[in-house]
N, C-alpha and C positions, 0 to 999 in steps of 0.2 A: 108259634114255635117258642119252646120251652129253652131254658138255657141253665147249665150246674149256678151259673151265678148271673146276679147282676151287671156285675164289673170284676174283670179278671185284671192286676196290673202286673205288668213284668218290669221287673227292678226296683230293690227294696235299698235303695237310693232318697235320697232328702226329700225329691219332688215326687217319686211313688208313693214313699210313704204318704207324706200331707194329703195325695189326692186319695186313697185309700181312705184315710181315715175319716176324712173329711165328706166322704160317701158315704160310709159306715154311719154316721154321727146324724143322717137324714135316714137311715135305714135302709142302706142298700146291703144287697147280700154280696160279698165282697173276699175277695181272696189275692192274694199277693204271693207272687214267685222272685224266689233267688236264692242262686247258688251259692254264694258268698258271703262274708257278714252285713249285715245289716248296717243300713247309714250310709252305705254308697264309698265315693270317691274322698268327699270331704271329711269324713268321719275318721274312715281308716289311714288315708296315702292321700290327702288334700289338706283343706284349709283347716281345721283345725288339729293334726300333730303338728302342721308347719307352722303356727302360731303361736304352738307351745316353746318349739325351738326356736319361734322369733324371740318370744319373752326371755325365756333363759340365755340367750347371746344378748338381748339390750341389759338382763342384770349382771352379766360378766362385763360388758361397758362399766354399766353404775360402780363395780365393786372398786373400777381403775381410778375412778373420782372419787369414791366414798372419804378419804381422807380429808378432802379439800372443805367438806362438811365437817370435818370434827372426827368422823369415824375412824377410828383404829382396827381394821380390818386386815388380817392376814388371808392374802390370795393367794390360795392354793393348785390354783388350774383347775379344769370342768371334767369332771368326770364324766364319760360320755354313757358308759353302760351304766350307772347309776341311775342317770335322768332318764333313759330310753326306758328302761325296767317301770319307773313310775307313769314315764308320758305311754308306755304300753297296756300297764294296767289300765289306765285312766280309757282308754279306748275301747277297752272290754268292757268296761261299767257301761258306756253308752251305747254298748250293741244289746248289751240287756237290757238298758232302757228304753231302747228301740223294741224289741222282743214282748215286752210287757205290755207298753203301751198297743200294741196289735193285739196280744189276746184281751186287752181291757176292752177294746174297740170292736169287741170277738169278730177280728179277719182272720181267715183261714190262713195262715202260712205255711209256703209250699217249697220246703228247701231243694233246689233242682235246677237245670238249667232251661229253659223253654223254648219253643220250637213250635211254628204255626204250622197247624195240620189244613186250616181254612179260616177265613176272617175271622171265624165265630171260638173256632177253637184251636187250643196249644195243646202239647203233649210235652210232659216234664218226666223224664226216665220211664219212658214207656206208658204212662200211663195218661189218660186223656179227660180236660174237662173244656166246658165252654162258657163262653161269655154273652151278654148282651152286649154290653162295648165291652173292648179291648184297649187300656192303656200300656205304650211302650215307654218309659222313664229308665233303659237301661245305661243313660248316661256316657261316658268315652272311655278309652285307652290310650294312655301313650305313642304318641307316634318310634320310628326309628331313624335310621339313615339306611343306605345300603351302603358300606362298605367293606373293605375286607376288617377280619377283625372284633365288627360287632357284637360279636358272643361275648366279649370280655367288657363289655361298655355296662352299664346300668341306667334305667329309668328314673321318674320322681317314685316310682313306686318304689323302685329298689334302693331308694333314698334313704326310703322307711326302716329298711333290714338291714342296713351297715352297722356290723357288732362296734367298729371304733369310730374313732374319727379318721380319715385320713390326712397324712401328713402333708399331704400335696396333690390337688383335683386340679381336672380340665372339667369343667362346665360351658356345653355346649347349645345356644340359644339366645334369643334375644326378649322374647316376653318375660311378661311378671313369675312365671316357673324357674326360668333360667336363674333372671335378676334375685328373687327370694331367695332359694337356694345357692347361690354362690355368695349372697349376704350373708347368711349364716352360719357356711361352711368357712367363711373368712375369721367371722368373728368368734369361734369356737375354736379355731388354731389352724388351719388349714390352709395352706400356699394355693393360693385360688389364683386360674386364669379363666376365665368368662370368654369364649368364641365365639366371635359375632360376625354371621355372613354378612349383613349390609353394613350399614356406614353410620347406622346407630341404632339404641337400647327403643322398647317399646314402642314403636312408629305408631301405635295409635293415640298415645295421648299426647298432652300440651309438650310442645316441644322446649319450654323456657324452662319448665319445669323437670322433664328428663334432662336437658342438660346439664343443671343444678345436679341431677343425683350423677350423672355420668363424673364430673368433675369432682363429687365428693370421694366417690370408689375410689378412683383411682387415687385420690389425695391418700385415702386408708393403707395404699397399696395393695389393691386390689386391682390386677391386670387385666386390662380388657383388650384382645386383641381384634380390630374390624377388618372385615373384607377379610374373613377368615375363614376356614375351614378344618377342618378335622378331616382328614383324607385315609387315615390307617392304623388300628391298635394292634399292638402286639404284643404280647403276652413272653415278660424274661423270667427268671428264675426268682426273684423278688419284688419285682415291681412290674409295671405295662407303660409302653412305649409309645405315646401318643404322636403321630406325625402328621403337624399342622401347616398347612400350606398362606400365605398368608401374601395378598397380590403375586404372587407366580413364585415368590420363596418358601423353603420347604424345610421344615424345622422339627427334629426330633428332640419329646419333651418326657422326661423317665416321670412318672406320675405314679399314686395308688389305686385312683380312681379317674374314672371319665362316665359323665352322668351327662345324659341325653336328653336336653327337654327341647325340642323340635316341636312342638304343638302336639294335638288330640287329634285322634281319629271318633267319632261315631262308633260305638259300642254295638255291631249290628251283624256280626257274620254270623251267627250262632240261629240265628231269626228264623230263620228259612222265607224272607219275606215273599219269595215266588210265588208263594202260596196264597197270597194274599193280592189285593187290588195296590197296595203300599209301592209309591216312588220314590226313587233317589235321585240324590243330586250330584255333583261332579265327583263332591266328596265322600260319597256314600250316605251324607246325612240324608235323615228322613226329611221329605218335603212334606213340611204340615202348614195350614194358612191361620190367620191372626185367631182362631177360634179352637187350634187346634185338632182340626180334624186335618185327616192324610186324602189320600184319592180315595181310598178305602172307607165307606161311610160305616163300618163297627168299628173302625182302629183310630184309636188319637196316637200322640204324639208329642211329648213336652220335655224340656232339658237339655241336655248338651248333645242328644241324639239328635235333636233339627237345627245344630250349630247358629244357633241366633246367640245370644249373651249367655255366656258357658258360666253363669253364676249360682251358686247353690238356692239365696233369695228367690232367686228369679225365679229356679226351678218349682222350690217353693211354693209360689205364690200362684206359677200356673198351672202348678195341679188342685190348689184348692179352688182356682176360678172356676177351672173344668168341674169339678164334683157338682159346684155350683149351678153351674147349666145344666150338667146333666140331671141331677138329681133334687133341685132345688127352685126351679124352673125361672134361674137367674138368667143375665141376657150381659154381665161385665164382662169384658175379655183384658187380657192381660197391656199393659200399655209401658212397651219398652223404652217411652224416650227417660232421659234422666234418673237415670239410676245412679244412686252413690258409688262409689267402689274405692277400693284401698289398695296396694299397692306393700305388702309389710318387708320393706327394704331395710337397711339400716336405716337409710333416713324413711319413714315411710312418706307413702304418699296418700292423698288421699283428691277426688273430683269425682263431679257430678255437670252434666249438663256438656256443653261444643268447648272444647277447646280455640286456644285462639286461631289456628291453621283452619280449623273447621266453618268457627263465626265467621272471617273473611271471605271463602268460599260461601256461605249459605248468605249472607249479606252485602258482603262486600265493605272492602278496611274502611272505607268512608263513611259508612255507616254503622261502626262499632265503635267502643270507648273500650279502655281496659283500664282499671286500678290495679295498682302495685304495691307492696309492702314485703320489704325485706330489713332483717333485723337478726337480734342474735336472742335466741332463746333464754331465759332468766338461770336454766341449768349453768349452761356455760357461760353466762357472765362471773359465774363464781370457778366450773372448771377452766378457763381460760383457751379452752379448745376453740378455732375459728370453724366456729361450724354459725351458719345463717339456714337462717327460714324463710321460706320465700310462699309468697300467700297473694294470690288473682285473683280478677272477678272480672268477667268481660261480659258489656251491656250493650244494649242497643243503645245509640247515641242520642237520638230526638226523647225518648220514652223510660231510657234508662232501666229500662226492665233487666232483668238477668236472664244472663242466657247461658254461662258456666263459672263455676269458683272451684280452685284449685290450691293444692297447698303440699309443701314437703319442707317435713321437719319431724319434732315428736309429736308423740299424739294425734298424729292427722288423720288416721281412721276414725276417731273418736270423733273428730270436730269436723269431719263430713257429714255426718249421718245427720246432725241436726241440720244444716246448711241445704242438704239436700233437699228440704223441700223450701225453702225457697225460689231454687231452680224448676223443682216439676211444677208449683203451682206458681208459675209467673210474678213472683215480686218485682218489687223495683227495689233499686239502690234505696232510693226515701223511704220505702219502708223499714230497710235494715237500720237506718240511719236513726230511725224513730224506737229503735233497740236501745236499752240503757246497755252502754256495756258493762261485761262481768270483768274486774281489775285484781287482780293483774293476770292474766291469759295470754294465750298464743290467741284463743278465738273471738277476741274483743275486737283485733284488727279488721275482721269481716265488717263490724258494725262503725266501723269510724277512718274508713280508708277515703282520702282525699284525693 
């Protein structure tokens, strides 16, 4: 049976593009279908513009302390419009790089939304193409709430379309998107209320680290309402009125913005998967095996759409490894364990491996040991701001094999990337102790813990 292409990739995000380019490098004839801007969530409405805004927030904080380091700085406030224009221009630049990379890789870019006709055939705007293999890498979309007035809210995509910084904002959610965007808004001048349905933020992360973050955010003036829900949003002449229920008590809040960051859903509605043998889970995620195969032998799936680790570098690595197996006779599979990750909250968090709670559950409290360090970062020995950096290492008690490493404080994201190697490759605390400390740095604490 002949096909138009060896490989048809549905989705022009990080994972899909990485897989398409790797396949093309082996000589495969590849088509990529994307109905929006290239780069997917990460580049357009996710980690890239978010990190830019996080940097802007940190710079604002630095300006407040500059005089303590001898700088005579006249601080005139934050120009939201000027910054977002520059941010968006850089996103357009990145979109162009992705398109040129596809062209240089001899990949056919098809603009439009794909739907399956059968396992090997997809249709885009009335035109059909076929592929020996088809990859679904369509990512996810923001979830919403079923409440009156939800049309007056925005989601994380809409956050990046705001034309000005809201004076008062309600952010709903407890995950990393909610925490990061609430922190950014607060740092850039908003009065922020973070509404959390449960009793804690970031429940999948190390509890000690997250408690430190919760305390810091509230000390900085970011209001957190636990055990709370937004039950209604109304539009008035000049503002929005959000009704928040906390432990059965309702209160109305006049705000300029209600931002919902309540999870994400697999982006599959338009695909017409019923025309394939692909099966889905309870959250409509595509069920994929460790080798990214689905229940349909011709169809593969990677990235956020399969509901595993929803991280851009994971999707990229999965996509490349899949292309290696399909077109280069390689066998390596994605290893989802011990993936370093970060939360770009006002106090950054870096994490890799098991949390203390997970280690106790997996190995037993009597079989693990936790090393900790708590100190004032050097910058705040000058600013006199009461900020502590917390770092912890979790090991097997007998062998001191490293199970997890976690930290909160300045530059945590940069620090955890390197130490992720220790967790991934099963190094011991002795291995880390053998490394000469880089002084003065925060990272040296991980090789000097007692």
